[in-house]
C-alpha positions as CSV (number, residue, x, y, z in Angstrom):
1,X,27.0,22.3,24.1
2,X,25.8,24.9,21.6
3,X,23.8,22.8,19.2
4,X,22.8,23.6,15.6
5,X,20.0,25.9,14.7
6,X,17.4,24.2,12.5
7,X,14.6,26.6,11.6
8,X,13.4,28.1,14.9
9,X,14.9,25.3,17.1
10,X,18.4,24.5,18.4
11,X,19.2,20.8,17.9
12,X,21.9,19.1,19.8
13,X,22.2,21.3,22.8
14,X,21.5,18.4,25.2
15,X,23.4,15.6,23.5
16,X,25.6,15.1,20.5
17,X,23.9,14.7,17.1
18,X,24.9,15.1,13.5
19,X,22.9,17.6,11.4
20,X,22.9,17.7,7.6
21,X,23.4,14.8,5.1
22,X,26.7,16.2,4.1
23,X,28.1,15.4,7.6
24,X,26.9,11.8,7.7
25,X,29.5,9.1,7.0
26,X,29.0,7.0,3.8
27,X,29.6,3.4,3.1
28,X,33.1,2.9,1.6
29,X,35.0,0.0,0.2
30,X,34.8,-2.0,-3.1
31,X,32.6,-0.8,-6.0
32,X,30.2,-3.7,-5.4
33,X,29.8,-2.9,-1.7
34,X,29.1,0.8,-2.4
35,X,26.6,-0.1,-5.2
36,X,24.9,-2.7,-2.9
37,X,24.3,-0.3,0.0
38,X,23.3,2.5,-2.4
39,X,20.6,0.6,-4.3
40,X,19.6,-2.2,-1.9
41,X,16.5,-0.3,-0.5
42,X,15.1,0.9,-3.9
43,X,15.7,-2.5,-5.5
44,X,13.8,-4.2,-2.7
45,X,10.9,-1.8,-2.8
46,X,10.4,-1.9,-6.5
47,X,11.1,-5.6,-6.6
48,X,8.4,-6.4,-4.0
49,X,5.9,-4.0,-5.7
50,X,6.4,-5.8,-9.0
51,X,6.2,-9.3,-7.4
52,X,2.9,-8.6,-5.6
53,X,1.4,-6.7,-8.6
54,X,1.9,-9.7,-11.0
55,X,1.8,-12.6,-8.5
56,X,-1.1,-15.0,-9.2
57,X,-4.0,-15.2,-6.7
58,X,-2.7,-18.6,-5.6
59,X,0.4,-16.9,-4.2
60,X,-1.0,-13.5,-3.2
61,X,-2.2,-14.5,0.3
62,X,-1.5,-13.8,3.9
63,X,0.7,-16.9,4.5
64,X,3.0,-15.8,1.6
65,X,3.2,-12.2,3.1
66,X,4.2,-13.6,6.5
67,X,6.8,-15.9,5.0
68,X,8.4,-13.2,2.9
69,X,8.3,-10.8,5.9
70,X,10.1,-13.3,8.2
71,X,12.7,-14.1,5.5
72,X,13.3,-10.4,5.0
73,X,13.8,-9.8,8.7
74,X,16.4,-12.6,8.8
75,X,18.2,-11.1,5.9
76,X,18.3,-7.7,7.6
77,X,19.5,-9.3,10.9
78,X,22.3,-10.8,8.9
79,X,23.3,-7.4,7.4
80,X,23.3,-6.0,11.0
81,X,25.6,-8.7,12.1
82,X,28.2,-8.3,9.3
83,X,27.8,-4.6,8.5
84,X,26.8,-2.7,11.7
85,X,26.3,1.1,11.5
86,X,27.5,1.5,15.1
87,X,29.4,-1.0,17.1
88,X,27.6,0.3,20.2
89,X,24.3,-0.9,18.7
90,X,25.5,-4.5,18.1
91,X,22.9,-7.0,19.2
92,X,23.5,-9.0,22.4
93,X,21.6,-12.1,23.4
94,X,19.8,-10.0,26.0
95,X,18.7,-7.4,23.5
96,X,17.7,-10.0,20.9
97,X,15.6,-11.9,23.5
98,X,13.8,-8.7,24.6
99,X,13.1,-7.8,21.0
100,X,11.7,-11.3,20.2
101,X,9.5,-11.2,23.3
102,X,7.8,-8.0,22.0
103,X,7.5,-9.4,18.4
104,X,5.8,-12.5,19.9
105,X,3.5,-10.2,21.9
106,X,2.5,-8.3,18.8
107,X,1.6,-11.5,16.9
108,X,-0.4,-13.0,19.8
109,X,-2.0,-10.9,22.6
110,X,-2.0,-7.5,20.9
111,X,-3.5,-9.0,17.7
112,X,-6.2,-10.7,19.8
113,X,-7.0,-7.4,21.5
114,X,-7.1,-5.6,18.2
115,X,-9.8,-8.1,17.0
116,X,-12.1,-6.9,19.8
117,X,-11.4,-3.2,20.2
118,X,-9.1,-2.2,17.3
119,X,-9.7,0.3,14.6
120,X,-11.6,-2.1,12.5
121,X,-14.2,-2.6,15.2
122,X,-14.4,1.1,16.0
123,X,-14.9,2.1,12.3
124,X,-17.5,-0.6,11.8
125,X,-19.5,0.7,14.8
126,X,-19.3,4.3,13.5
127,X,-20.4,3.3,10.0
128,X,-23.4,1.5,11.4
129,X,-24.3,4.3,13.9
130,X,-24.4,6.9,11.2
131,X,-25.4,4.7,8.2
132,X,-22.3,5.8,6.3
133,X,-21.5,3.9,3.1
134,X,-17.9,3.0,2.4
135,X,-16.2,5.0,-0.3
136,X,-16.6,2.2,-2.9
137,X,-15.4,4.3,-5.7
138,X,-11.8,3.8,-4.4
139,X,-11.9,0.3,-5.8
140,X,-12.0,1.8,-9.3
141,X,-8.7,3.6,-8.9
142,X,-5.5,2.1,-10.4
143,X,-4.2,-0.6,-8.2
144,X,-0.8,1.0,-7.3
145,X,-2.6,4.3,-6.5
146,X,-4.9,2.4,-4.1
147,X,-1.8,0.9,-2.5
148,X,-0.2,4.3,-2.0
149,X,-3.3,5.8,-0.6
150,X,-3.7,3.0,2.0
151,X,-0.1,3.5,3.1
152,X,-0.4,7.3,3.1
153,X,-3.7,7.4,5.0
154,X,-2.3,5.1,7.7
155,X,1.0,7.0,7.9
156,X,-0.8,10.4,8.0
157,X,-2.8,9.2,11.0
158,X,0.2,7.7,12.6
159,X,2.1,11.0,12.2
160,X,-0.5,12.9,14.2
161,X,-0.9,10.1,16.8
162,X,2.9,10.0,17.2
163,X,3.1,13.8,17.4
164,X,0.3,13.8,20.0
165,X,2.2,11.3,22.1
166,X,5.0,13.8,22.4
167,X,2.8,16.7,23.2
168,X,0.0,15.4,25.5
169,X,1.2,13.9,28.8
170,X,-1.3,11.0,29.1
171,X,-0.2,9.8,25.6
172,X,3.5,10.4,26.4
173,X,3.2,8.1,29.4
174,X,2.3,5.4,27.0
175,X,4.9,6.3,24.4
176,X,7.8,7.2,26.6
177,X,8.7,3.5,27.2
178,X,9.7,3.2,23.6
179,X,12.2,6.1,24.0
180,X,14.1,4.2,26.7
181,X,15.7,1.9,24.0
182,X,19.4,2.7,23.8
183,X,20.1,1.3,20.3
184,X,18.4,0.6,17.0
185,X,18.0,-3.0,15.8
186,X,15.6,-4.4,13.2
187,X,12.9,-5.5,15.7
188,X,13.1,-2.5,18.0
189,X,9.9,-1.0,16.6
190,X,8.0,-3.7,18.4
191,X,9.5,-2.7,21.8
192,X,7.2,-0.6,24.0
193,X,4.3,-0.6,26.5
194,X,1.3,-2.6,25.1
195,X,-0.9,0.5,25.3
196,X,1.4,2.4,22.9
197,X,1.7,-0.5,20.5
198,X,-2.1,-0.7,20.3
199,X,-2.6,3.1,19.9
200,X,0.1,3.5,17.2
201,X,-1.5,0.8,15.2
202,X,-4.9,2.6,14.9
203,X,-5.8,4.0,11.5
204,X,-8.8,5.3,9.5
205,X,-8.1,3.3,6.3
206,X,-11.0,1.0,7.1
207,X,-13.4,3.8,6.2
208,X,-12.5,3.2,2.5
209,X,-13.0,0.2,0.3
210,X,-9.8,-1.1,-1.4
211,X,-9.1,-4.2,-3.4
212,X,-7.4,-7.0,-1.3
213,X,-4.4,-6.9,-3.7
214,X,-4.0,-3.2,-3.0
215,X,-3.8,-3.9,0.7
216,X,-1.0,-6.4,0.1
217,X,0.8,-3.9,-2.1
218,X,0.4,-1.2,0.6
219,X,2.1,-3.6,3.1
220,X,5.2,-3.4,0.8
221,X,5.8,0.2,2.0
222,X,5.8,-1.0,5.6
223,X,8.1,-3.9,4.8
224,X,10.5,-2.2,2.4
225,X,10.6,1.3,3.9
226,X,9.3,1.5,7.5
227,X,11.4,-1.5,8.5
228,X,14.6,0.5,8.1
229,X,13.6,3.0,10.9
230,X,15.1,0.6,13.4
231,X,18.2,-1.0,11.8
232,X,21.8,-1.1,12.7
233,X,23.0,-0.9,9.0
234,X,24.3,2.1,7.1
235,X,23.0,2.7,3.6
236,X,24.1,5.3,1.0
237,X,20.5,6.3,0.5
238,X,19.8,8.2,-2.8
239,X,18.9,11.8,-2.4
240,X,15.3,11.2,-3.6
241,X,14.8,8.3,-1.2
242,X,15.7,10.3,1.9
243,X,13.6,13.2,0.8
244,X,10.5,11.0,0.4
245,X,10.9,8.2,2.9
246,X,11.8,8.0,6.6
247,X,15.3,6.6,7.2
248,X,17.4,5.1,10.0
249,X,19.2,8.5,10.2
250,X,15.9,10.4,10.7
251,X,14.6,7.9,13.3
252,X,17.9,7.9,15.2
253,X,17.5,11.6,15.7
254,X,14.0,11.0,17.0
255,X,15.4,8.6,19.6
256,X,18.4,10.7,20.5
257,X,19.1,11.9,24.0
258,X,18.7,15.5,22.8
259,X,15.2,16.8,23.6
260,X,14.6,19.0,20.6
261,X,15.9,16.3,18.2
262,X,13.5,13.8,19.7
263,X,10.6,16.1,18.8
264,X,11.1,15.6,15.1
265,X,10.6,13.0,12.4
266,X,7.3,11.6,13.6
267,X,6.1,9.8,10.4
268,X,6.6,6.1,10.0
269,X,7.1,5.8,6.3
270,X,6.8,9.1,4.4
271,X,9.1,11.7,5.8
272,X,7.7,14.3,3.4
273,X,4.7,14.5,5.9
274,X,7.2,15.9,8.4
275,X,8.6,18.2,5.8
276,X,5.2,19.6,5.1
277,X,4.5,20.3,8.8
278,X,8.0,21.6,9.6
279,X,9.0,18.7,11.9
280,X,11.6,17.1,9.7
281,X,15.3,17.2,10.7
282,X,17.9,15.6,8.5
283,X,20.8,14.0,10.4
284,X,21.6,11.2,12.7
285,X,22.5,10.3,16.3
286,X,24.3,7.4,18.0
287,X,23.6,8.2,21.7
288,X,19.9,7.2,22.2
289,X,17.5,6.9,25.1
290,X,16.3,8.7,28.2
291,X,17.9,9.6,31.5
292,X,21.3,9.4,30.0
293,X,20.7,6.1,28.3
294,X,19.2,4.1,31.1
295,X,17.9,0.7,29.9
296,X,14.6,-0.5,31.2
297,X,13.8,-4.1,32.0
298,X,10.8,-5.8,30.4
299,X,9.0,-5.7,33.7
300,X,9.4,-1.9,34.0
301,X,8.5,-1.5,30.3
302,X,5.3,-3.3,30.9
303,X,4.3,-1.4,34.0
304,X,5.9,2.1,33.7
305,X,3.0,3.7,32.0
306,X,0.6,2.8,34.8
307,X,3.0,3.2,37.8
308,X,4.2,6.6,36.5
309,X,0.6,7.7,35.8
310,X,-0.5,6.7,39.3
311,X,2.4,8.5,40.8
312,X,1.5,11.7,38.9
313,X,-2.1,11.5,40.0
314,X,-1.1,11.1,43.6
315,X,1.2,14.1,43.4
316,X,-1.3,16.3,41.8
317,X,-4.5,15.4,43.7
318,X,-2.7,14.6,46.9
319,X,-1.3,18.2,47.1
320,X,-4.8,19.6,46.3
321,X,-6.4,17.5,49.1
322,X,-3.8,18.4,51.7
323,X,-3.4,22.0,50.8
324,X,-4.4,24.4,53.6
325,X,-6.7,27.2,52.4
326,X,-5.5,30.7,52.8
327,X,-6.9,32.7,55.8
């Protein structure tokens, strides 16, 4: 397999991928269907931003955010069911049960752990140790600018954490489990070893003071952009959208069985971060996973990071201990 040269790299030498937007299939059918799948994403983003910007304080609260988030996921699951991007990614009961297990884990155990050792706790300790005042002047910025900065600061940190997970073996042990998924579905972002799910959620936004409404508006970018990373639906994304935001196409390349393709598109929301640092590749892939698409059980997903790490330590230090010194 020859692959396609993208910059200084050859993409697709290990597994089939599609490179270039002009080579990606588009949604076809009735005029309504084409318009729907072209403008659905922008309409949802701007609609949610307008809703949360003007919503009264009695509505703008966490319970409303959770309710809208659940309803939106149900809508996207319905779209996956009726309009799948790839038939090979169709949800089975086994896949759905696994996804929901990890979603539940994120809302319970991982959230509890985050309360004790998450980024909020770490940042507070640093601020107290060095007597740093928060950047209170941020609250004077326009509300939508604050929302963008919250989303951007978090995604910028996530970009480097994610990139580090692909370049430093101890972090890769944690992240590699997520790359054993063999298809993209709406809740696949929650699937992974708990250590990775904790690490990828760390951010530095807590160093800054923002208005509570700005934090809610920032969450819109996660709901109305990042959610599409893992979805089995094809959209005719407008050119400006795919230049600024991460898409299913970008993330499918990141999960492809091709090694070089998997080392691209690290950002969670703003793909222009990848464009700035030269790690963006436009295209898509259908064949996903590791080891030729081997699927891990939940038990292996939960233990792989530790068992593989222990095995590596034994191999490295075991050889050192048993090596016979040269005469």
